[in-house]
NUVEX-874336 format. One record per atom (N, C-alpha, C, CB): atom name; z, x, y; residue in three letters. Coordinates in pm, 1 decimal. Atoms other than C-alpha are relative to their C-alpha. Glycine has a CB too. Layout:
# residues N
+------+----------+----------+----------+------+
| site |        z |        x |        y | code |
+------+----------+----------+----------+------+
|   CA |        Z |        X |        Y |  ALA |
...
+------+----------+----------+----------+------+
END
This chain:
# residues 118
+------+----------+----------+----------+------+
| site |        z |        x |        y | code |
+------+----------+----------+----------+------+
|    N |      0.0 |     83.2 |   -118.9 |  ALA |
|   CA |      0.0 |      0.0 |      0.0 |  ALA |
|    C |      0.0 |     87.5 |    125.0 |  ALA |
|   CB |    121.2 |    -94.6 |      0.0 |  ALA |
|    N |    -12.1 |    -85.9 |   -117.9 |  GLU |
|   CA |     97.2 |    273.0 |    242.6 |  GLU |
|    C |   -127.6 |     80.1 |     24.9 |  GLU |
|   CB |    118.3 |     94.9 |    -16.0 |  GLU |
|    N |    119.1 |    -84.2 |    -14.7 |  ALA |
|   CA |   -208.9 |    490.5 |    176.3 |  ALA |
|    C |   -117.0 |    -76.0 |     61.7 |  ALA |
|   CB |    -41.3 |     56.1 |   -135.2 |  ALA |
|    N |    109.9 |     80.0 |    -53.7 |  GLN |
|   CA |   -443.2 |    203.9 |    267.5 |  GLN |
|    C |     46.2 |    -94.8 |    110.7 |  GLN |
|   CB |    -65.5 |    -79.5 |   -111.7 |  GLN |
|    N |    -57.0 |     81.2 |   -108.7 |  ALA |
|   CA |   -216.3 |     45.1 |    533.2 |  ALA |
|    C |     -4.0 |   -149.6 |    -32.8 |  ALA |
|   CB |    -75.7 |     26.5 |    131.0 |  ALA |
|    N |     -6.3 |    139.8 |     43.3 |  ILE |
|   CA |   -176.2 |   -276.4 |    333.6 |  ILE |
|    C |    147.1 |    -38.9 |     -6.9 |  ILE |
|   CB |    -71.9 |    -21.6 |   -139.2 |  ILE |
|    N |   -139.7 |     43.2 |      9.8 |  PRO |
|   CA |    150.6 |   -465.7 |    384.7 |  PRO |
|    C |     37.5 |    -25.9 |   -146.5 |  PRO |
|   CB |     23.8 |   -127.6 |     85.2 |  PRO |
|    N |    -39.0 |     14.3 |    141.1 |  PRO |
|   CA |    343.9 |   -459.5 |     53.6 |  PRO |
|    C |     -6.6 |   -143.5 |    -53.1 |  PRO |
|   CB |    139.4 |     52.0 |    -18.3 |  PRO |
|    N |      5.2 |    139.0 |     47.8 |  LYS |
|   CA |    372.3 |   -840.4 |     32.3 |  LYS |
|    C |   -144.3 |    -44.4 |    -23.2 |  LYS |
|   CB |     68.7 |    -94.5 |    100.8 |  LYS |
|    N |    140.9 |     35.1 |     14.8 |  PHE |
|   CA |     -2.3 |   -878.9 |     82.5 |  PHE |
|    C |    -57.8 |     67.7 |   -124.2 |  PHE |
|   CB |    -80.2 |     40.4 |    126.1 |  PHE |
|    N |     45.7 |    -70.5 |    119.7 |  LEU |
|   CA |    -70.4 |   -614.4 |   -182.8 |  LEU |
|    C |     51.1 |    -70.1 |   -125.3 |  LEU |
|   CB |     46.7 |    147.1 |      2.2 |  LEU |
|    N |    -54.5 |     73.6 |    114.2 |  GLY |
|   CA |    159.0 |   -804.9 |   -418.3 |  GLY |
|    C |    -81.4 |   -124.4 |    -30.8 |  GLY |
|   CB |    144.4 |    -38.5 |     26.3 |  GLY |
|    N |     81.8 |    120.5 |     19.5 |  ALA |
|   CA |    -45.4 |  -1121.2 |   -364.8 |  ALA |
|    C |   -136.8 |     36.4 |    -58.0 |  ALA |
|   CB |    -17.4 |    -75.9 |    133.8 |  ALA |
|    N |    129.8 |    -45.5 |     51.9 |  ILE |
|   CA |   -369.3 |   -930.3 |   -426.9 |  ILE |
|    C |     13.1 |     36.6 |   -147.5 |  ILE |
|   CB |    -52.8 |    121.6 |     81.4 |  ILE |
|    N |    -19.6 |    -41.7 |    138.9 |  LEU |
|   CA |   -233.1 |   -775.9 |   -746.8 |  LEU |
|    C |     24.3 |   -119.7 |    -91.2 |  LEU |
|   CB |    117.2 |     97.6 |    -10.0 |  LEU |
|    N |    -23.4 |    121.3 |     79.1 |  HIS |
|   CA |   -115.3 |  -1116.9 |   -866.8 |  HIS |
|    C |   -133.4 |    -67.7 |    -33.2 |  HIS |
|   CB |     93.2 |    -98.3 |     76.4 |  HIS |
|    N |    132.1 |     58.8 |     23.8 |  GLN |
|   CA |   -468.5 |  -1255.0 |   -824.7 |  GLN |
|    C |    -80.2 |     84.1 |    -98.6 |  GLN |
|   CB |    -77.2 |    -14.1 |    132.1 |  GLN |
|    N |     74.9 |    -88.8 |     89.8 |  LEU |
|   CA |   -620.0 |   -951.5 |   -995.2 |  LEU |
|    C |     52.4 |     -9.3 |   -143.0 |  LEU |
|   CB |      7.9 |    145.4 |     49.5 |  LEU |
|    N |    -57.5 |     17.1 |    134.0 |  ARG |
|   CA |   -380.3 |   -998.2 |  -1286.6 |  ARG |
|    C |    -50.7 |   -129.0 |    -62.1 |  ARG |
|   CB |    154.7 |     -0.3 |      5.7 |  ARG |
|    N |     52.6 |    127.7 |     50.3 |  ARG |
|   CA |   -486.5 |  -1361.8 |  -1321.1 |  ARG |
|    C |   -145.6 |     12.1 |    -43.1 |  ARG |
|   CB |     13.3 |   -108.5 |    106.8 |  ARG |
|    N |    140.8 |    -19.1 |     33.7 |  GLY |
|   CA |   -847.2 |  -1243.4 |  -1330.3 |  GLY |
|    C |    -24.0 |     97.9 |   -113.1 |  GLY |
|   CB |    -73.6 |     45.9 |    119.6 |  GLY |
|    N |     14.5 |    -93.6 |    110.7 |  GLY |
|   CA |   -778.7 |   -991.4 |  -1605.7 |  GLY |
|    C |    -41.8 |    140.1 |     41.4 |  GLY |
|   CB |    -98.7 |    -53.1 |    -96.3 |  GLY |
|    N |     38.0 |   -132.7 |    -48.3 |  PHE |
|   CA |   -848.4 |   -687.7 |  -1387.3 |  PHE |
|    C |    113.4 |    100.8 |    -13.8 |  PHE |
|   CB |    -43.8 |     -8.1 |    144.8 |  PHE |
|    N |   -116.7 |    -87.2 |     13.3 |  VAL |
|   CA |   -494.7 |   -547.9 |  -1399.9 |  VAL |
|    C |    101.5 |    -66.1 |    -92.6 |  VAL |
|   CB |     63.5 |     30.1 |    139.0 |  VAL |
|    N |   -112.4 |     46.9 |     80.9 |  GLU |
|   CA |   -192.4 |   -577.9 |  -1625.7 |  GLU |
|    C |    127.4 |     41.9 |     71.4 |  GLU |
|   CB |     -5.2 |     57.6 |   -146.8 |  GLU |
|    N |   -127.9 |    -37.6 |    -60.2 |  SER |
|   CA |    166.3 |   -579.7 |  -1507.8 |  SER |
|    C |     97.8 |     37.0 |   -110.1 |  SER |
|   CB |     56.9 |   -115.1 |     87.5 |  SER |
|    N |   -103.7 |    -44.6 |     93.4 |  ARG |
|   CA |    451.0 |   -400.8 |  -1680.6 |  ARG |
|    C |    132.5 |      0.3 |     73.3 |  ARG |
|   CB |    -32.0 |    141.6 |    -58.3 |  ARG |
|    N |   -134.3 |      2.3 |    -58.5 |  ARG |
|   CA |    820.9 |   -446.1 |  -1617.5 |  ARG |
|    C |     77.8 |    123.5 |    -42.1 |  ARG |
|   CB |     75.7 |   -127.5 |    -41.7 |  ARG |
|    N |    -90.3 |   -107.7 |     38.6 |  GLY |
|   CA |   1096.8 |   -189.7 |  -1627.4 |  GLY |
|    C |    -19.8 |    125.9 |     81.9 |  GLY |
|   CB |    -17.8 |     31.8 |   -144.8 |  GLY |
|    N |      4.0 |   -127.9 |    -71.4 |  ASN |
|   CA |   1145.9 |    169.9 |  -1517.3 |  ASN |
|    C |   -140.3 |     58.1 |      8.1 |  ASN |
|   CB |     91.8 |     99.4 |    -67.0 |  ASN |
|    N |    137.0 |    -51.4 |      3.7 |  GLU |
|   CA |    792.5 |    261.8 |  -1616.7 |  GLU |
|    C |    -99.2 |   -109.4 |     39.3 |  GLU |
|   CB |    -33.6 |     54.8 |   -140.3 |  GLU |
|    N |     81.8 |    116.1 |    -32.6 |  GLY |
|   CA |    661.9 |    -67.9 |  -1481.3 |  GLY |
|    C |    -92.2 |     21.4 |    117.8 |  GLY |
|   CB |     87.2 |   -116.2 |     27.2 |  GLY |
|    N |     96.3 |     -2.5 |   -109.1 |  GLY |
|   CA |    394.3 |   -145.0 |  -1231.0 |  GLY |
|    C |   -126.9 |    -69.5 |    -44.3 |  GLY |
|   CB |    -29.6 |    144.5 |     45.2 |  GLY |
|    N |    129.4 |     58.6 |     33.5 |  TYR |
|   CA |     29.8 |   -240.4 |  -1244.6 |  TYR |
|    C |    -93.0 |    108.1 |    -52.5 |  TYR |
|   CB |    -62.2 |    -70.2 |    122.7 |  TYR |
|    N |     99.2 |    -89.1 |     59.9 |  LEU |
|   CA |   -237.4 |    -80.0 |  -1459.7 |  LEU |
|    C |   -132.1 |    -74.3 |     -9.1 |  LEU |
|   CB |     45.7 |     50.0 |   -140.7 |  LEU |
|    N |    130.3 |     62.4 |     19.8 |  LEU |
|   CA |   -608.8 |   -143.9 |  -1477.8 |  LEU |
|    C |    -10.6 |    -49.2 |   -143.7 |  LEU |
|   CB |   -114.9 |     99.1 |     32.9 |  LEU |
|    N |     19.5 |     56.5 |    133.6 |  ALA |
|   CA |   -690.5 |   -369.5 |  -1772.2 |  ALA |
|    C |   -138.4 |     35.7 |    -53.8 |  ALA |
|   CB |     18.3 |   -153.0 |      2.9 |  ALA |
|    N |    138.1 |    -35.8 |     33.5 |  VAL |
|   CA |  -1051.0 |   -247.8 |  -1771.8 |  VAL |
|    C |    -22.7 |    142.3 |     50.8 |  VAL |
|   CB |   -104.6 |   -102.0 |     63.2 |  VAL |
|    N |     27.0 |   -135.2 |    -50.9 |  PRO |
|   CA |  -1171.4 |    113.3 |  -1745.0 |  PRO |
|    C |    -69.8 |     -5.5 |    136.3 |  PRO |
|   CB |    -86.6 |     79.1 |   -100.7 |  PRO |
|    N |     56.3 |      5.5 |   -135.0 |  PRO |
|   CA |  -1260.0 |    191.1 |  -1380.9 |  PRO |
|    C |   -151.9 |     16.2 |      4.6 |  PRO |
|   CB |     63.0 |    106.1 |     84.5 |  PRO |
|    N |    145.9 |    -15.5 |     -0.5 |  LYS |
|   CA |  -1615.6 |    289.0 |  -1474.5 |  LYS |
|    C |    -71.4 |   -129.3 |    -40.0 |  LYS |
|   CB |    -41.0 |    113.0 |    -94.5 |  LYS |
|    N |     58.6 |    128.6 |     39.9 |  GLU |
|   CA |  -1669.2 |    -67.1 |  -1604.0 |  GLU |
|    C |     24.2 |   -110.9 |    101.8 |  GLU |
|   CB |     55.7 |    -42.3 |   -133.8 |  GLU |
|    N |    -32.3 |    101.3 |   -101.3 |  LEU |
|   CA |  -1534.6 |   -250.8 |  -1298.1 |  LEU |
|    C |    -81.1 |     25.2 |    126.0 |  LEU |
|   CB |    151.4 |      0.5 |     32.6 |  LEU |
|    N |     77.6 |    -17.1 |   -122.6 |  THR |
|   CA |  -1780.2 |   -301.8 |  -1015.2 |  THR |
|    C |     69.4 |    -68.6 |    117.1 |  THR |
|   CB |   -142.3 |    -55.7 |    -17.7 |  THR |
|    N |    -52.1 |     60.1 |   -122.1 |  VAL |
|   CA |  -1686.6 |   -379.9 |   -659.1 |  VAL |
|    C |    -49.5 |   -144.6 |     10.8 |  VAL |
|   CB |    -42.7 |     82.6 |    124.8 |  VAL |
|    N |     56.2 |    135.0 |     -6.4 |  GLY |
|   CA |  -1917.7 |   -682.7 |   -677.9 |  GLY |
|    C |     75.4 |    -98.6 |    -87.0 |  GLY |
|   CB |   -144.9 |      2.2 |    -40.9 |  GLY |
|    N |    -73.1 |     88.6 |     92.4 |  ARG |
|   CA |  -1736.9 |   -828.4 |   -977.4 |  ARG |
|    C |    136.3 |    -37.8 |     57.0 |  ARG |
|   CB |     17.5 |     67.7 |   -137.7 |  ARG |
|    N |   -132.9 |     25.5 |    -56.5 |  ILE |
|   CA |  -1398.7 |   -794.5 |   -807.5 |  ILE |
|    C |    -11.1 |    -87.5 |    125.1 |  ILE |
|   CB |     71.3 |    133.3 |     33.9 |  ILE |
|    N |     16.0 |     78.7 |   -123.0 |  LEU |
|   CA |  -1518.9 |   -927.6 |   -470.3 |  LEU |
|    C |    -34.5 |   -145.3 |    -29.7 |  LEU |
|   CB |   -108.0 |     61.2 |     88.2 |  LEU |
|    N |     38.6 |    137.8 |     32.2 |  ARG |
|   CA |  -1682.6 |  -1231.6 |   -626.2 |  ARG |
|    C |    116.3 |    -77.4 |    -61.3 |  ARG |
|   CB |   -119.4 |     -0.8 |    -95.9 |  ARG |
|    N |   -117.6 |     67.5 |     55.2 |  PHE |
|   CA |  -1366.3 |  -1307.9 |   -820.2 |  PHE |
|    C |     97.6 |    -36.3 |    111.3 |  PHE |
|   CB |     69.4 |     89.1 |   -105.1 |  PHE |
|    N |   -100.1 |     20.5 |   -104.9 |  MET |
|   CA |  -1144.9 |  -1270.5 |   -513.9 |  MET |
|    C |    -49.0 |    -93.7 |    110.7 |  MET |
|   CB |     39.3 |    133.4 |     60.2 |  MET |
|    N |     50.7 |     69.6 |   -118.1 |  GLU |
|   CA |  -1371.3 |  -1420.2 |   -246.8 |  GLU |
|    C |   -103.4 |   -107.8 |    -29.8 |  GLU |
|   CB |    -59.1 |     98.6 |     93.2 |  GLU |
|    N |    110.1 |     91.2 |     29.5 |  GLY |
|   CA |  -1638.7 |  -1620.4 |   -426.5 |  GLY |
|    C |   -132.0 |     68.1 |     32.5 |  GLY |
|   CB |     14.4 |   -132.2 |     79.6 |  GLY |
|    N |    131.2 |    -59.7 |    -27.0 |  PRO |
|   CA |  -2009.2 |  -1569.9 |   -358.9 |  PRO |
|    C |      0.6 |     78.7 |    131.2 |  PRO |
|   CB |   -108.2 |   -109.0 |      4.7 |  PRO |
|    N |      5.1 |    -86.9 |   -116.7 |  VAL |
|   CA |  -2080.4 |  -1290.3 |   -113.6 |  VAL |
|    C |   -137.9 |    -13.4 |     63.6 |  VAL |
|   CB |     30.4 |    148.4 |    -38.4 |  VAL |
|    N |    127.5 |     12.8 |    -68.6 |  GLY |
|   CA |  -2348.1 |  -1345.8 |    147.5 |  GLY |
|    C |     16.2 |     14.0 |    149.6 |  GLY |
|   CB |    -64.5 |   -132.5 |    -32.8 |  GLY |
|    N |     -8.8 |    -19.5 |   -144.9 |  PRO |
|   CA |  -2431.0 |  -1274.6 |    510.7 |  PRO |
|    C |     10.8 |   -131.0 |     77.9 |  PRO |
|   CB |   -120.4 |     76.8 |     48.2 |  PRO |
|    N |     -8.3 |    131.3 |    -64.5 |  VAL |
|   CA |  -2458.9 |  -1646.1 |    593.9 |  VAL |
|    C |     37.0 |   -103.7 |   -105.2 |  VAL |
|   CB |   -134.8 |    -37.6 |     70.3 |  VAL |
|    N |    -47.0 |    102.7 |     93.7 |  ASP |
|   CA |  -2305.5 |  -1955.6 |    437.5 |  ASP |
|    C |   -112.6 |    -70.1 |    -74.7 |  ASP |
|   CB |     81.0 |   -102.4 |     73.9 |  ASP |
|    N |    105.8 |     78.2 |     63.8 |  CYS |
|   CA |  -2637.1 |  -2121.5 |    364.8 |  CYS |
|    C |    -58.9 |     68.9 |   -123.4 |  CYS |
|   CB |   -110.1 |    -27.4 |     99.8 |  CYS |
|    N |     47.9 |    -69.1 |    120.2 |  LEU |
|   CA |  -2713.4 |  -1856.3 |    100.3 |  LEU |
|    C |     95.3 |    -13.6 |   -117.9 |  LEU |
|   CB |    -21.6 |    146.2 |     30.2 |  LEU |
|    N |    -95.5 |     12.6 |    109.7 |  THR |
|   CA |  -2402.1 |  -1928.3 |   -101.5 |  THR |
|    C |    -31.6 |   -124.5 |    -80.9 |  THR |
|   CB |    145.0 |     -5.1 |     53.0 |  THR |
|    N |     33.5 |    114.6 |     85.2 |  PRO |
|   CA |  -2450.1 |  -2159.2 |   -399.3 |  PRO |
|    C |     83.6 |   -124.2 |     30.5 |  PRO |
|   CB |     17.8 |     37.6 |   -144.8 |  PRO |
|    N |    -89.3 |    112.9 |    -26.3 |  ASN |
|   CA |  -2157.2 |  -2376.8 |   -291.4 |  ASN |
|    C |     11.1 |    -29.6 |    149.3 |  ASN |
|   CB |    138.5 |     27.8 |    -57.6 |  ASN |
|    N |     -3.7 |     24.4 |   -144.2 |  ALA |
|   CA |  -2252.7 |  -2417.8 |     74.8 |  ALA |
|    C |     58.3 |   -138.3 |     27.2 |  ALA |
|   CB |   -142.0 |     12.5 |     61.9 |  ALA |
|    N |    -69.9 |    125.7 |    -29.3 |  LYS |
|   CA |  -2030.4 |  -2685.7 |    225.8 |  LYS |
|    C |    -92.0 |   -103.6 |     64.3 |  LYS |
|   CB |    118.8 |     26.6 |     91.5 |  LYS |
|    N |     93.5 |     94.5 |    -61.0 |  ARG |
|   CA |  -2312.7 |  -2836.6 |    423.4 |  ARG |
|    C |   -140.7 |     56.5 |     -9.6 |  ARG |
|   CB |     37.8 |    -28.9 |    148.2 |  ARG |
|    N |    140.1 |    -39.9 |      9.7 |  ARG |
|   CA |  -2686.4 |  -2827.9 |    400.6 |  ARG |
|    C |    -50.3 |     38.7 |    139.4 |  ARG |
|   CB |    -86.8 |   -114.9 |    -61.0 |  ARG |
|    N |     53.3 |    -48.6 |   -127.1 |  CYS |
|   CA |  -2862.1 |  -2632.2 |    674.0 |  CYS |
|    C |   -110.7 |    -93.7 |     48.0 |  CYS |
|   CB |    -53.4 |    145.3 |    -14.2 |  CYS |
|    N |    106.3 |     87.5 |    -50.8 |  PRO |
|   CA |  -3076.1 |  -2851.8 |    900.0 |  PRO |
|    C |   -137.4 |     68.5 |      1.7 |  PRO |
|   CB |     35.0 |    -47.2 |    140.3 |  PRO |
|    N |    127.1 |    -73.6 |      1.2 |  LEU |
|   CA |  -3342.3 |  -2577.6 |    890.8 |  LEU |
|    C |    -43.4 |     38.0 |   -141.1 |  LEU |
|   CB |     11.6 |    125.3 |     85.2 |  LEU |
|    N |     29.6 |    -33.7 |    139.6 |  ASP |
|   CA |  -3349.9 |  -2562.3 |    511.5 |  ASP |
|    C |   -150.1 |    -11.7 |    -27.3 |  ASP |
|   CB |     79.3 |    -91.9 |    -96.0 |  ASP |
|    N |    141.7 |     -0.5 |     33.8 |  GLY |
|   CA |  -3698.2 |  -2465.8 |    399.3 |  GLY |
|    C |    -91.3 |     44.1 |    113.0 |  GLY |
|   CB |    -40.2 |   -135.0 |    -44.2 |  GLY |
|    N |     84.4 |    -42.4 |   -111.8 |  ARG |
|   CA |  -3821.8 |  -2373.0 |    745.3 |  ARG |
|    C |     71.5 |     98.8 |     92.7 |  ARG |
|   CB |    -45.1 |   -121.4 |     79.6 |  ARG |
|    N |    -75.7 |    -97.3 |    -79.5 |  CYS |
|   CA |  -3568.5 |  -2116.6 |    868.5 |  CYS |
|    C |    -73.7 |    133.8 |      0.2 |  CYS |
|   CB |    144.7 |     17.2 |    -55.8 |  CYS |
|    N |     73.2 |   -125.3 |    -13.1 |  VAL |
|   CA |  -3749.4 |  -1810.2 |    998.8 |  VAL |
|    C |     85.4 |    120.3 |    -42.2 |  VAL |
|   CB |    -47.8 |     17.6 |    144.0 |  VAL |
|    N |    -89.0 |   -111.0 |     33.6 |  PHE |
|   CA |  -3442.8 |  -1594.1 |    929.3 |  PHE |
|    C |     35.5 |      7.6 |   -148.7 |  PHE |
|   CB |    125.9 |    -11.3 |     80.2 |  PHE |
|    N |    -43.1 |      3.6 |    139.5 |  MET |
|   CA |  -3390.0 |  -1694.7 |    565.9 |  MET |
|    C |    -51.2 |    118.7 |    -82.1 |  MET |
|   CB |    -46.0 |   -128.4 |    -63.7 |  MET |
|    N |     43.4 |   -117.4 |     77.3 |  PRO |
|   CA |  -3611.3 |  -1418.8 |    417.4 |  PRO |
|    C |     77.6 |    126.5 |     37.7 |  PRO |
|   CB |   -149.4 |     23.7 |     20.8 |  PRO |
|    N |    -79.7 |   -114.7 |    -44.0 |  LEU |
|   CA |  -3420.9 |  -1163.1 |    626.7 |  LEU |
|    C |    138.8 |     -4.9 |    -62.6 |  LEU |
|   CB |     10.8 |      3.1 |    153.9 |  LEU |
|    N |   -135.1 |     13.1 |     56.3 |  TRP |
|   CA |  -3081.4 |  -1297.1 |    516.8 |  TRP |
|    C |     -1.5 |     23.4 |   -150.7 |  TRP |
|   CB |     58.3 |   -139.1 |     31.0 |  TRP |
|    N |      9.1 |    -20.4 |    144.4 |  GLN |
|   CA |  -3196.5 |  -1297.8 |    155.6 |  GLN |
|    C |    -12.1 |    148.5 |    -32.2 |  GLN |
|   CB |   -119.8 |    -77.2 |    -58.1 |  GLN |
|    N |     13.6 |   -145.0 |     22.2 |  ARG |
|   CA |  -3302.1 |   -931.1 |    178.5 |  ARG |
|    C |    132.4 |     71.2 |     25.8 |  ARG |
|   CB |   -110.3 |     58.9 |     91.0 |  ARG |
|    N |   -131.3 |    -58.7 |    -29.4 |  VAL |
|   CA |  -2966.9 |   -844.2 |    337.9 |  VAL |
|    C |     94.5 |    -24.4 |   -117.5 |  VAL |
|   CB |     59.5 |    -59.5 |    131.3 |  VAL |
|    N |    -88.3 |     32.0 |    112.6 |  GLN |
|   CA |  -2780.0 |  -1024.4 |     60.8 |  GLN |
|    C |    -37.4 |     80.4 |   -123.8 |  GLN |
|   CB |     -5.4 |   -149.9 |    -31.3 |  GLN |
|    N |     44.2 |    -76.5 |    117.3 |  ASP |
|   CA |  -2989.2 |   -857.4 |   -209.3 |  ASP |
|    C |     40.5 |    146.4 |     11.2 |  ASP |
|   CB |   -152.0 |    -10.9 |    -17.0 |  ASP |
|    N |    -35.5 |   -141.2 |    -20.2 |  ALA |
|   CA |  -2929.5 |   -511.8 |    -58.5 |  ALA |
|    C |    150.4 |     21.3 |    -15.3 |  ALA |
|   CB |    -46.1 |     47.8 |    139.0 |  ALA |
|    N |   -146.0 |    -11.1 |     10.7 |  VAL |
|   CA |  -2555.0 |   -568.8 |    -27.9 |  VAL |
|    C |     42.8 |    -13.1 |   -146.2 |  VAL |
|   CB |     70.0 |   -108.4 |     86.8 |  VAL |
|    N |    -35.6 |     18.1 |    140.9 |  ASN |
|   CA |  -2536.3 |   -694.7 |   -386.4 |  ASN |
|    C |    -35.6 |    122.0 |    -83.8 |  ASN |
|   CB |    -69.5 |   -123.0 |    -56.3 |  ASN |
|    N |     36.8 |   -122.3 |     72.4 |  VAL |
|   CA |  -2719.2 |   -384.9 |   -511.6 |  VAL |
|    C |    109.2 |    105.4 |     19.3 |  VAL |
|   CB |   -138.2 |     54.4 |     48.8 |  VAL |
|    N |   -105.6 |    -98.4 |    -27.2 |  ILE |
|   CA |  -2455.0 |   -169.3 |   -343.2 |  ILE |
|    C |    130.1 |    -41.1 |    -68.2 |  ILE |
|   CB |     22.2 |     15.5 |    152.2 |  ILE |
|    N |   -124.6 |     46.3 |     62.2 |  TYR |
|   CA |  -2157.7 |   -381.7 |   -455.1 |  TYR |
|    C |     -5.6 |     11.6 |   -151.9 |  TYR |
|   CB |     28.6 |   -144.8 |     39.9 |  TYR |
|    N |      9.7 |      0.5 |    145.8 |  ASP |
|   CA |  -2284.0 |   -413.6 |   -812.0 |  ASP |
|    C |    -28.3 |    138.4 |    -57.4 |  ASP |
|   CB |   -108.0 |    -96.0 |    -43.8 |  ASP |
|    N |     26.2 |   -136.0 |     45.0 |  GLY |
|   CA |  -2382.2 |    -48.2 |   -829.5 |  GLY |
|    C |    114.3 |     96.0 |     27.6 |  GLY |
|   CB |   -123.8 |     51.1 |     64.7 |  GLY |
|    N |   -116.2 |    -83.3 |    -31.6 |  THR |
|   CA |  -2042.4 |     80.3 |   -715.3 |  THR |
|    C |    116.6 |    -42.1 |    -87.7 |  THR |
|   CB |     37.8 |    -10.7 |    150.5 |  THR |
|    N |   -113.8 |     28.8 |     87.2 |  THR |
|   CA |  -1761.3 |    103.9 |   -967.6 |  THR |
|    C |    128.6 |     52.5 |     63.4 |  THR |
|   CB |    -20.9 |     62.8 |   -140.3 |  THR |
|    N |   -127.8 |    -55.0 |    -45.6 |  LEU |
|   CA |  -1393.6 |    168.7 |   -914.3 |  LEU |
|    C |      5.2 |    150.0 |    -25.8 |  LEU |
|   CB |    118.0 |    -70.4 |    -70.3 |  LEU |
|    N |      3.5 |   -143.4 |     27.5 |  GLN |
|   CA |  -1454.8 |    506.3 |  -1075.5 |  GLN |
|    C |    -73.0 |     74.4 |    111.4 |  GLN |
|   CB |    -67.6 |     27.3 |   -135.5 |  GLN |
|    N |     72.4 |    -60.9 |   -112.2 |  ASP |
|   CA |  -1708.9 |    583.2 |   -802.8 |  ASP |
|    C |     91.7 |     15.2 |    121.2 |  ASP |
|   CB |   -123.7 |    -84.7 |     37.2 |  ASP |
|    N |    -91.1 |     -5.0 |   -114.9 |  LEU |
|   CA |  -1448.0 |    499.5 |   -538.2 |  LEU |
|    C |    110.1 |    103.6 |    -21.0 |  LEU |
|   CB |     62.2 |   -138.1 |     24.8 |  LEU |
|    N |   -102.2 |   -100.6 |     30.1 |  LEU |
|   CA |  -1184.0 |    711.8 |   -711.8 |  LEU |
|    C |    -55.7 |    141.0 |     16.6 |  LEU |
|   CB |     53.8 |    -19.0 |   -142.6 |  LEU |
|    N |     63.0 |   -132.0 |    -12.0 |  ASP |
|   CA |  -1423.0 |   1006.2 |   -735.2 |  ASP |
|    C |    -23.2 |     36.1 |    146.4 |  ASP |
|   CB |   -133.4 |      3.4 |    -76.9 |  ASP |
|    N |     24.4 |    -23.0 |   -142.5 |  GLN |
|   CA |  -1516.1 |    968.9 |   -369.1 |  GLN |
|    C |    130.7 |     32.1 |     72.5 |  GLN |
|   CB |    -67.6 |   -123.1 |     64.0 |  GLN |
|    N |   -129.6 |    -24.9 |    -62.9 |  ASP |
|   CA |  -1149.2 |    955.4 |   -268.3 |  ASP |
|    C |     49.8 |    140.7 |    -33.2 |  ASP |
|   CB |    103.1 |   -105.2 |    -45.4 |  ASP |
|    N |    -41.8 |   -135.7 |     39.5 |  ARG |
|   CA |  -1075.9 |   1273.7 |   -464.9 |  ARG |
|    C |    -79.5 |    105.9 |     75.3 |  ARG |
|   CB |    -17.3 |     19.8 |   -151.7 |  ARG |
|    N |     83.3 |    -94.9 |    -74.4 |  GLN |
|   CA |  -1368.3 |   1451.9 |   -300.1 |  GLN |
|    C |     43.3 |      7.8 |    145.9 |  GLN |
|   CB |   -148.0 |    -39.9 |     -8.8 |  GLN |
|    N |    -45.6 |      2.1 |   -139.4 |  ASN |
|   CA |  -1251.2 |   1342.5 |     44.0 |  ASN |
|    C |    133.7 |     70.8 |     15.1 |  ASN |
|   CB |     11.3 |   -144.1 |     50.6 |  ASN |
|    N |   -131.3 |    -64.0 |     -6.5 |  ALA |
|   CA |   -895.7 |   1455.1 |    -28.7 |  ALA |
|    C |    -13.6 |    151.6 |    -12.0 |  ALA |
|   CB |     92.2 |    -54.2 |   -111.0 |  ALA |
|    N |     19.6 |   -144.1 |     17.1 |  ALA |
|   CA |  -1017.0 |   1796.0 |   -146.7 |  ALA |
|    C |    -62.5 |     61.4 |    125.0 |  ALA |
|   CB |    -88.5 |     28.3 |   -122.8 |  ALA |
|    N |     67.3 |    -48.5 |   -120.1 |  ARG |
|   CA |  -1237.2 |   1833.1 |    160.5 |  ARG |
|    C |     95.8 |     11.0 |    118.6 |  ARG |
|   CB |   -115.8 |    -91.8 |     35.6 |  ARG |
|    N |    -91.7 |      4.3 |   -113.7 |  HIS |
|   CA |   -950.0 |   1751.8 |    395.8 |  HIS |
|    C |    136.5 |     61.1 |    -30.6 |  HIS |
|   CB |     18.0 |   -142.3 |     45.0 |  HIS |
|    N |   -126.4 |    -65.2 |     34.4 |  ALA |
|   CA |   -678.6 |   1949.4 |    219.8 |  ALA |
|    C |     26.3 |    112.8 |     99.5 |  ALA |
|   CB |     -2.8 |     54.7 |   -146.4 |  ALA |
|    N |    -29.6 |   -107.3 |    -96.1 |  PRO |
|   CA |   -497.3 |   2186.3 |    454.5 |  PRO |
|    C |    -27.5 |    137.1 |    -61.4 |  PRO |
|   CB |    146.9 |     -8.3 |     46.9 |  PRO |
|    N |     26.9 |   -136.4 |     43.2 |  SER |
|   CA |   -601.5 |   2547.9 |    431.9 |  SER |
|    C |     97.8 |     92.3 |     71.8 |  SER |
|   CB |   -148.6 |     41.0 |     28.8 |  SER |
|    N |    -97.7 |    -91.8 |    -57.8 |  PHE |
|   CA |   -343.3 |   2818.4 |    485.0 |  PHE |
|    C |    -52.1 |    143.4 |      0.9 |  PHE |
|   CB |    131.4 |     -7.3 |    -76.9 |  PHE |
|    N |     60.2 |   -132.9 |     -2.1 |  GLU |
|   CA |   -587.0 |   3108.7 |    482.4 |  GLU |
|    C |     -0.1 |     54.6 |    142.2 |  GLU |
|   CB |   -143.6 |     -3.8 |    -56.5 |  GLU |
|    N |      2.8 |    -65.8 |   -131.4 |  ILE |
|   CA |   -573.3 |   3359.4 |    764.4 |  ILE |
|    C |   -118.0 |     94.3 |      4.4 |  ILE |
|   CB |    132.8 |     76.8 |     28.6 |  ILE |
+------+----------+----------+----------+------+
END
């Protein structure tokens, strides 16, 4: 929570949802806490985001469960643009695993480690 500036109560709520979705397991006791239930190389950012937030899209009218029908449906000049944006974002989300994020974090930490050389 501290490393990512997430309030502990909010992180607890997130972890509870992730546990319900089968992404993490909780353990009680001295050695307790949360563990990934799925290997990080098998968990994509897209899968987690869609579970937590529902369909991901740049505009509501692209989501399958849009609350209201767009009055420009079928003749919106921007729809092809929004569709390309959504497709590009999904490629990134679905092509990025938790392992990728962990590896990137380790590389960043190594790059920014203090050097005591003179």
